[in-house]
C-alpha atoms as one frame of an Amber mdcrd trajectory, in Angstrom:
protein
 -17.679  13.013  48.670 -18.328  12.588  45.137 -16.532  10.152  43.562 -14.821
  11.475  40.523 -15.049   9.746  36.904 -11.999   8.611  34.429 -11.830  11.809
  32.807 -12.836  14.244  36.083  -9.225  12.440  37.428  -7.299  12.676  34.205
  -8.201  17.027  34.384  -6.953  16.931  37.798  -3.711  14.423  37.390  -2.527
  17.647  34.060  -2.729  20.009  36.799  -0.407  18.207  38.925   2.609  19.881
  37.000   1.035  23.401  37.668   3.920  25.648  39.289   1.451  27.352  41.362
   1.897  25.629  44.629  -1.162  26.639  45.753  -2.751  25.078  42.784  -0.801
  21.896  43.183  -2.066  21.313  47.106  -6.050  21.297  45.916  -5.395  19.431
  43.249  -2.855  16.703  45.768  -6.555  17.861  48.372  -9.488  16.232  45.997
  -7.260  13.295  44.695  -6.735  12.069  47.924 -10.273  12.987  49.408 -10.869
   9.660  46.726  -9.327   7.507  49.149  -7.613   4.608  48.382 -10.077   3.156
  45.223  -8.633   5.937  43.538  -4.887   4.600  43.650  -5.410   1.652  40.342
  -6.632   5.144  38.802  -3.585   6.916  39.402  -1.924   4.213  38.804  -3.043
   4.211  35.079  -2.416   7.914  34.772   1.250   7.468  35.688   1.518   4.822
  33.129   0.635   6.893  30.740   1.909   9.888  31.083   5.030  11.226  30.169
   6.259  13.981  32.437   8.599  13.342  35.178   7.065  15.653  36.985   3.659
  14.647  37.271   5.108  10.678  37.082   7.056  12.080  41.114   3.781  13.986
  42.391   1.528  11.037  41.486   4.035   8.747  43.522   4.301  10.708  46.325
   0.303  10.653  46.315  -0.328   7.290  45.766   1.848   6.753  48.774   0.509
   9.389  50.888  -3.402   7.737  49.856  -1.539   4.151  51.381  -0.491   5.502
  54.484  -3.556   7.398  55.145  -5.443   4.327  55.011  -3.250   1.769  56.286
  -3.314   4.643  59.595  -7.099   4.413  59.050  -7.574   0.596  59.722  -4.601
   0.142  61.981  -6.815   2.811  63.990 -10.196   1.127  63.238  -8.258  -2.206
  64.250  -7.805  -1.303  67.729 -11.032   0.431  68.486 -13.134  -2.435  67.308
 -10.916  -4.531  69.824  -8.232  -5.566  68.366  -9.395  -9.622  69.028  -8.348
 -10.803  65.195  -4.450 -10.904  65.835  -3.396 -12.075  61.951  -5.605  -9.233
  60.842  -3.277  -6.469  62.484  -0.355  -8.048  61.061  -2.366  -7.693  57.966
  -3.046  -4.832  58.180   0.819  -3.850  58.419   1.798  -5.938  55.785  -0.489
  -4.850  53.051   0.763  -1.181  54.004   3.896  -2.831  52.100   2.004  -4.424
  49.895  -1.476  -3.285  48.537  -2.312  -5.558  46.656  -2.992  -8.029  49.189
  -5.904 -10.007  49.056  -7.466 -11.233  52.606  -8.919 -13.820  51.730  -6.461
 -15.488  49.750  -3.920 -15.261  52.980  -7.094 -16.540  55.672  -7.833 -19.691
  52.927  -3.895 -20.794  53.465  -4.454 -20.556  57.341  -7.929 -21.779  57.281
  -5.863 -24.719  55.255  -3.365 -25.612  58.412  -5.720 -25.606  61.013  -7.871
 -27.599  58.931  -5.278 -30.275  59.597  -4.440 -29.488  62.850  -7.725 -29.886
  63.436  -8.561 -33.608  62.744  -5.779 -34.455  64.718  -7.241 -33.408  68.020
  -9.814 -34.559  70.112 -11.477 -33.598  73.299  -9.251 -35.904  75.362  -5.942
 -34.563  74.501  -4.029 -32.846  77.141  -2.842 -29.297  77.408   1.396 -30.551
  75.974  -0.293 -33.238  73.571  -2.467 -30.591  71.504   0.972 -28.696  71.437
   2.465 -31.776  70.028   0.098 -32.248  67.298   0.270 -27.757  66.132   3.728
 -28.973  66.125   3.992 -31.651  63.875   1.754 -29.917  61.650   2.915 -26.513
  61.691   6.537 -27.560  60.921   6.651 -30.978  59.986   3.420 -30.936  56.966
   3.773 -27.588  56.596   7.443 -26.676  57.010   7.353 -23.570  58.635  11.003
 -22.316  60.255  12.977 -19.877  61.117  14.738 -17.602  58.961  17.788 -16.879
  61.142  20.048 -17.365  58.059  18.334 -13.546  56.657  16.874 -12.799  59.900
  16.903  -9.043  59.838  15.543  -9.042  56.221  12.193  -6.684  56.377  10.773
  -9.795  54.864  10.435 -11.810  57.958   7.903  -9.414  59.228   5.299  -8.987
  56.393   2.480 -12.294  57.746   2.295 -12.479  53.484   5.825 -13.556  53.150
   6.408 -15.672  55.973   3.004 -17.327  54.631   4.017 -17.964  51.042   7.987
 -18.750  51.743   7.263 -20.980  55.598  10.269 -18.763  56.906  10.339 -15.714
  59.462  11.249 -15.031  62.579  10.347 -15.111  65.877   7.167 -12.169  66.344
   5.817 -13.527  62.642   5.578 -17.123  63.293   4.907 -17.102  67.023   1.698
 -14.755  65.397   0.756 -17.361  63.145   0.582 -19.856  64.996  -1.321 -18.319
  67.974  -3.654 -17.679  65.659  -4.206 -20.293  64.614  -4.293 -21.753  68.384
  -7.186 -19.231  68.413  -9.267 -20.207  65.697  -9.173 -23.860  67.168  -9.729
 -22.160  70.933  -6.910 -23.460  72.502  -5.619 -20.444  74.959  -2.523 -19.735
  73.353  -1.332 -15.681  73.447   2.391 -14.538  72.470   4.310 -13.569  75.353
   6.557  -9.528  73.964   9.948 -10.618  75.537  12.794  -8.904  74.913  15.395
 -10.130  72.066  13.041 -12.923  71.142   8.985 -13.148  71.261   7.291 -16.611
  72.336   3.871 -17.418  73.040   2.335 -18.923  76.294  -0.521 -21.501  77.392
  -2.298 -20.392  79.733  -4.432 -22.518  81.965  -8.012 -22.481  81.609  -9.187
 -23.816  84.451  -7.255 -22.245  87.286  -8.703 -20.041  89.890  -5.209 -18.548
  91.289  -5.364 -14.399  90.751  -1.255 -14.185  90.090  -1.556 -14.186  86.639
   1.790 -15.968  86.433  -0.248 -19.471  87.889  -1.959 -18.606  84.628   0.049
 -20.175  82.816   0.670 -23.856  81.962   3.936 -23.262  80.136   5.811 -20.933
  77.213   6.552 -22.432  73.212   9.109 -21.133  71.533   8.212 -21.332  67.833
  11.029 -20.058  66.415  12.702 -22.848  67.722  10.412 -25.474  65.930   7.819
 -25.553  69.049   9.933 -26.574  72.401   8.407 -26.200  75.314   9.768 -23.906
  78.059   9.190 -23.625  81.594   9.317 -20.349  83.188  13.126 -21.406  84.515
  14.028 -21.106  80.560  12.676 -17.662  80.143  14.367 -16.523  83.918  18.002
 -18.268  82.475  17.314 -16.155  78.997  16.852 -13.066  80.724  19.970 -13.274
  82.724  21.581 -14.193  79.962  20.294 -11.740  78.053  21.479  -9.027  81.942
  18.290  -7.723  81.809  16.087  -6.866  84.623  13.014  -8.913  84.561   9.560
  -7.036  84.373   6.257  -9.077  84.126   5.280  -8.585  81.009   8.287 -10.881
  80.021   6.649 -13.741  81.743   3.002 -12.687  80.611   0.497 -12.840  77.947
   0.733  -9.290  75.573  -2.210  -7.261  73.716  -2.712  -7.641  70.095  -1.931
  -3.768  70.327   1.099  -3.740  71.589   2.602  -7.652  69.687   1.736  -5.441
  66.460   4.056  -2.130  67.868   6.806  -4.962  68.375   6.047  -5.909  64.703
   6.696  -2.463  63.196   9.302  -2.005  65.469  10.981  -4.680  64.163  10.575
  -3.378  60.956  11.992  -0.343  61.654  14.788  -1.696  62.751  14.827  -3.169
  59.663  15.202  -0.546  57.731  17.191   1.559  59.490  19.279  -1.115  59.008
  18.548  -1.060  55.520  19.019   2.899  54.904  15.646   3.363  53.890  14.166
   6.451  56.432  11.086   6.900  53.807  10.197   3.884  55.248  10.918   4.102
  58.653   8.769   7.827  58.497   5.529   6.154  57.256   6.283   2.638  60.324
   6.888   5.549  62.692   3.475   6.766  61.690   1.434   3.753  61.395   3.704
   2.998  65.574   1.747   6.512  66.572  -1.402   5.734  65.323  -1.708   2.185
  67.625  -0.451   4.402  70.691  -3.480   7.291  69.737  -5.813   4.146  69.665
  -4.675   2.193  72.506  -5.454   5.435  75.009
């Protein structure tokens, strides 16, 4: 694919106002085929244009290119093994905030990881390790639940949570388990309905029963409170849910990102943003298709 020059793009942008729908479609496809890198040029064209029709069509094009890019990146993430949960959450955030720098937010995560690592040693028990993570994550860095604005979409964007130190159960759990995995501590997300928690796995068990592989659970939305299976049983009963194995066991990273996208769909539905819902539904479908 040939990369178009600034002048060629400007010429194509002028054709976006052509009344012939076929011309518009051809021009639109040419610009979309340039990929994500063309967006800054289209944004400059929008700023320089005084034609409302061209501006409107440019806005639609930019949104389509951003969605195509997000879909492509999420699909690639799943196909390549989806081992990095933070990357999955970051790709969802980047769809909403295209200018985000992965390096900038990974540095923030690395700072927290380093401060936890400095407190760890090989002789600590699993509970002692969790107490250190809790101390650094909640006490020193000040992460907490955003209970006052629980359903706000921003709670589901990992960049926003890292900046404000406030999040919902799933984003706090994504950060918590991502930090743990960076430290080789076996903590994984658990898809508990109407909540989201993490499980500390027993690395040394010989049991083939997955349930016996969980040492205990942690609730990052409640400052890292330690939970046992009985507390999960009680929560499920309280919510009048039928117990299922997946409520107790680690979820796959794509399943966690699906839950994150579902949260966003619910948030935007409450606010009445059908366009956002459609875009996020496409990202959800991309995850499903690539998980098969």
